[in-house]
C-alpha positions as a Markdown table, in Angstrom:
| # | Residue | x | y | z |
|---|---|---|---|---|
| 1 | Unk | 40.4 | 39.9 | 6.7 |
| 2 | Unk | 38.1 | 39.5 | 3.7 |
| 3 | Unk | 36.6 | 42.8 | 2.6 |
| 4 | Unk | 33.4 | 42.3 | 0.7 |
| 5 | Unk | 31.3 | 45.1 | -0.5 |
| 6 | Unk | 27.6 | 45.4 | 0.3 |
| 7 | Unk | 26.9 | 45.0 | -3.5 |
| 8 | Unk | 28.5 | 41.6 | -3.5 |
| 9 | Unk | 26.5 | 40.5 | -0.5 |
| 10 | Unk | 23.3 | 41.8 | -2.1 |
| 11 | Unk | 24.3 | 40.1 | -5.3 |
| 12 | Unk | 24.6 | 36.8 | -3.4 |
| 13 | Unk | 21.3 | 37.2 | -1.7 |
| 14 | Unk | 19.6 | 38.1 | -5.0 |
| 15 | Unk | 21.1 | 35.0 | -6.7 |
| 16 | Unk | 19.9 | 32.7 | -3.8 |
| 17 | Unk | 16.4 | 34.1 | -4.0 |
| 18 | Unk | 16.3 | 33.6 | -7.8 |
| 19 | Unk | 17.6 | 30.1 | -7.4 |
| 20 | Unk | 14.7 | 29.5 | -4.8 |
| 21 | Unk | 12.1 | 30.8 | -7.0 |
| 22 | Unk | 13.2 | 28.7 | -9.8 |
| 23 | Unk | 13.5 | 25.6 | -7.7 |
| 24 | Unk | 10.0 | 26.0 | -6.4 |
| 25 | Unk | 8.1 | 24.3 | -9.2 |
| 26 | Unk | 10.4 | 21.4 | -9.1 |
| 27 | Unk | 9.9 | 21.0 | -5.4 |
| 28 | Unk | 6.1 | 21.5 | -5.6 |
| 29 | Unk | 5.7 | 18.6 | -8.1 |
| 30 | Unk | 8.3 | 16.2 | -6.6 |
| 31 | Unk | 9.1 | 16.4 | -2.8 |
| 32 | Unk | 6.2 | 18.5 | -1.9 |
| 33 | Unk | 3.8 | 16.3 | -3.9 |
| 34 | Unk | 5.2 | 13.1 | -2.2 |
| 35 | Unk | 4.9 | 14.8 | 1.2 |
| 36 | Unk | 1.2 | 15.6 | 0.4 |
| 37 | Unk | 0.5 | 12.2 | -0.8 |
| 38 | Unk | 2.1 | 10.5 | 2.3 |
| 39 | Unk | 0.2 | 12.9 | 4.7 |
| 40 | Unk | -3.0 | 12.0 | 2.9 |
| 41 | Unk | -2.3 | 8.4 | 3.2 |
| 42 | Unk | -1.3 | 8.7 | 6.8 |
| 43 | Unk | -4.7 | 10.6 | 7.5 |
| 44 | Unk | -6.7 | 8.0 | 5.7 |
| 45 | Unk | -5.0 | 5.1 | 7.7 |
| 46 | Unk | -5.4 | 6.9 | 10.9 |
| 47 | Unk | -9.1 | 7.6 | 10.1 |
| 48 | Unk | -9.7 | 3.9 | 9.2 |
| 49 | Unk | -8.2 | 2.9 | 12.6 |
| 50 | Unk | -10.4 | 5.4 | 14.2 |
| 51 | Unk | -13.4 | 3.9 | 12.7 |
| 52 | Unk | -12.3 | 0.4 | 13.1 |
| 53 | Unk | -13.5 | -0.6 | 9.7 |
| 54 | Unk | -11.6 | -3.7 | 9.1 |
| 55 | Unk | -12.2 | -4.9 | 12.6 |
| 56 | Unk | -16.0 | -4.7 | 11.9 |
| 57 | Unk | -15.4 | -6.6 | 8.4 |
| 58 | Unk | -13.3 | -9.3 | 10.0 |
| 59 | Unk | -15.9 | -9.9 | 12.6 |
| 60 | Unk | -19.0 | -9.7 | 10.5 |
| 61 | Unk | -20.0 | -13.2 | 11.1 |
| 62 | Unk | -18.9 | -13.5 | 14.7 |
| 63 | Unk | -21.9 | -13.1 | 17.1 |
| 64 | Unk | -21.9 | -10.2 | 19.5 |
| 65 | Unk | -22.0 | -10.8 | 23.2 |
| 66 | Unk | -21.6 | -14.5 | 22.9 |
| 67 | Unk | -25.2 | -14.9 | 21.7 |
| 68 | Unk | -25.0 | -18.2 | 19.7 |
| 69 | Unk | -28.8 | -18.5 | 19.0 |
| 70 | Unk | -30.2 | -17.7 | 15.6 |
| 71 | Unk | -31.8 | -14.4 | 16.7 |
| 72 | Unk | -28.3 | -13.3 | 18.3 |
| 73 | Unk | -26.5 | -14.1 | 15.1 |
| 74 | Unk | -29.1 | -12.4 | 12.8 |
| 75 | Unk | -29.1 | -9.3 | 15.0 |
| 76 | Unk | -25.2 | -9.3 | 15.3 |
| 77 | Unk | -25.0 | -9.7 | 11.5 |
| 78 | Unk | -27.5 | -7.1 | 10.7 |
| 79 | Unk | -25.9 | -4.5 | 13.3 |
| 80 | Unk | -22.4 | -5.2 | 11.9 |
| 81 | Unk | -23.5 | -4.9 | 8.3 |
| 82 | Unk | -25.2 | -1.5 | 9.0 |
| 83 | Unk | -21.9 | -0.4 | 10.8 |
| 84 | Unk | -19.7 | -1.6 | 7.8 |
| 85 | Unk | -21.9 | 0.3 | 5.4 |
| 86 | Unk | -21.9 | 3.6 | 7.3 |
| 87 | Unk | -18.3 | 3.5 | 8.2 |
| 88 | Unk | -17.4 | 2.4 | 4.6 |
| 89 | Unk | -19.3 | 5.5 | 3.3 |
| 90 | Unk | -17.5 | 7.8 | 5.7 |
| 91 | Unk | -14.2 | 6.2 | 4.7 |
| 92 | Unk | -15.0 | 6.7 | 1.0 |
| 93 | Unk | -15.9 | 10.5 | 1.7 |
| 94 | Unk | -12.5 | 10.8 | 3.4 |
| 95 | Unk | -10.7 | 9.2 | 0.5 |
| 96 | Unk | -12.5 | 11.5 | -2.0 |
| 97 | Unk | -11.7 | 14.6 | 0.0 |
| 98 | Unk | -8.0 | 13.5 | 0.1 |
| 99 | Unk | -8.0 | 12.9 | -3.7 |
| 100 | Unk | -9.6 | 16.4 | -4.2 |
| 101 | Unk | -6.9 | 17.9 | -2.0 |
| 102 | Unk | -4.3 | 16.2 | -4.1 |
| 103 | Unk | -5.8 | 17.5 | -7.3 |
| 104 | Unk | -5.9 | 20.9 | -5.9 |
| 105 | Unk | -2.3 | 20.7 | -4.9 |
| 106 | Unk | -1.4 | 19.7 | -8.5 |
| 107 | Unk | -3.5 | 22.4 | -10.2 |
| 108 | Unk | -2.9 | 25.4 | -7.9 |
| 109 | Unk | 0.4 | 26.7 | -9.2 |
| 110 | Unk | -1.0 | 26.4 | -12.8 |
| 111 | Unk | -4.2 | 28.3 | -11.9 |
| 112 | Unk | -2.2 | 31.1 | -10.1 |
| 113 | Unk | 0.0 | 31.6 | -13.1 |
| 114 | Unk | -3.0 | 31.6 | -15.4 |
| 115 | Unk | -4.6 | 34.2 | -13.0 |
| 116 | Unk | -1.5 | 36.4 | -13.0 |
| 117 | Unk | -1.3 | 36.2 | -16.9 |
| 118 | Unk | -4.9 | 37.2 | -17.7 |
| 119 | Unk | -4.8 | 39.9 | -15.1 |
| 120 | Unk | -1.4 | 41.4 | -16.0 |
């Protein structure tokens, strides 16, 4: 039977924790950043599908409710154009918020280290 002392076990645990702390920045700016970017991209795609933005764009010149006269076409175009503008604005806001989140992700560890240094 292998007889290990508790000091050896504590040493192994301490080495594992040091390795984890040293690996953290590498993970944060590589795998972690890729997960955040992929998550933001998926969120933007889901939000766009919820809005149906590209469906409105594709059908901009298609008359609504089968109204083929000039008034029906003008009303359909005006309504769809308004919807495209408002949905596009909402989509731009979501894209901007996601970019802000990614920038915060990149700056946060540097900010925390800076705060630790100036308050130490």
